[in-house]
C-alpha positions as CSV (number, residue, x, y, z in Angstrom):
1,M,4.5,6.0,-16.4
2,A,3.1,5.5,-12.9
3,K,5.3,4.2,-10.2
4,K,3.8,2.1,-7.4
5,L,5.0,2.6,-3.8
6,Y,4.5,0.4,-0.7
7,V,3.5,2.3,2.4
8,G,3.9,0.3,5.6
9,N,3.4,0.8,9.4
10,L,0.1,2.7,8.8
11,S,-2.2,3.6,11.6
12,Y,-5.2,1.2,11.5
13,N,-7.3,4.4,11.3
14,T,-5.6,5.8,8.2
15,T,-8.0,6.3,5.3
16,E,-7.2,6.2,1.5
17,D,-8.2,9.9,1.4
18,G,-5.6,10.6,4.1
19,L,-2.9,8.8,2.2
20,R,-3.9,10.6,-1.0
21,N,-3.7,13.9,0.7
22,L,-0.3,13.2,2.2
23,F,1.3,12.0,-1.0
24,G,-0.5,14.6,-3.1
25,S,1.9,17.3,-1.8
26,Y,4.7,15.5,-3.7
27,G,2.9,15.1,-7.0
28,T,-0.1,13.6,-8.7
29,V,-1.5,10.5,-7.0
30,A,-2.9,8.2,-9.6
31,S,-4.3,5.8,-6.9
32,A,-4.3,5.1,-3.2
33,K,-5.2,1.7,-1.8
34,I,-5.2,0.4,1.8
35,I,-5.2,-3.4,2.2
36,F,-7.9,-4.8,4.5
37,D,-8.3,-8.3,6.0
38,R,-10.9,-10.2,4.2
39,E,-12.4,-11.8,7.3
40,T,-12.4,-9.0,9.8
41,G,-12.5,-6.0,7.5
42,N,-9.8,-4.3,9.5
43,S,-6.8,-2.5,8.0
44,K,-3.7,-4.7,7.7
45,G,-1.5,-1.5,8.3
46,F,-0.1,-1.1,4.9
47,G,-1.2,0.1,1.5
48,F,0.0,1.2,-2.0
49,I,0.2,4.6,-3.7
50,E,0.7,5.1,-7.4
51,M,2.5,8.3,-8.3
52,S,2.2,9.7,-11.9
53,T,6.0,9.9,-12.6
54,D,9.2,8.3,-11.4
55,E,10.4,11.7,-10.2
56,E,7.4,12.3,-8.1
57,A,7.7,8.8,-6.6
58,A,11.4,9.4,-5.8
59,K,10.5,12.7,-4.1
60,A,7.6,11.1,-2.2
61,I,9.9,8.3,-0.9
62,A,12.6,10.7,0.2
63,E,10.1,12.9,2.0
64,T,7.8,10.3,3.6
65,N,10.0,7.3,4.5
66,G,10.5,7.6,8.3
67,H,8.0,10.5,8.5
68,E,5.5,10.3,11.3
69,F,1.9,10.2,10.1
70,E,-1.1,9.7,12.4
71,G,1.2,8.6,15.2
72,R,3.2,6.0,13.3
73,Q,6.6,6.2,11.6
74,L,5.9,5.3,7.9
75,R,8.0,2.9,5.9
76,V,7.8,3.9,2.2
77,N,9.7,2.3,-0.7
78,E,9.1,1.2,-4.3
79,A,6.6,-1.7,-4.4
80,M,8.0,-5.0,-5.7
81,D,5.8,-7.3,-7.8
82,K,5.0,-10.3,-5.7
83,P,4.5,-13.5,-7.8
84,R,1.1,-15.0,-7.3
85,R,0.9,-18.4,-5.9
86,D,-1.1,-20.9,-7.8
87,R,-3.9,-22.4,-5.7
88,P,-4.4,-26.1,-5.8
89,S,-7.3,-27.2,-7.9
90,G,-9.8,-29.6,-6.5
91,G,-12.8,-29.6,-4.4
92,G,-11.5,-27.3,-1.7
93,Y,-11.6,-28.3,1.9
94,G,-11.8,-32.1,2.4
95,S,-11.2,-32.9,-1.2
96,N,-8.8,-35.7,-0.3
97,W,-11.4,-37.5,1.8
């Protein structure tokens, strides 16, 4: 079963291919995703990697957490599921007017 990892403190120039290549040396990368700001389109400086097995994920964390990559010291750990916030229903902005 795939294990999702959080990768923080990324350079704003890091690409998903760059992440895939870095983590690929520790096992099979099922997916690589960098998070971008919706309004500006700029990287938010973090992303997620999915490794194929728990063992590969553990090795990747051990080898890359604190590792310098593209001039930044990476922060890598197991991703935690963040509960989604419910958005209020209604007419959006100004619906109380």
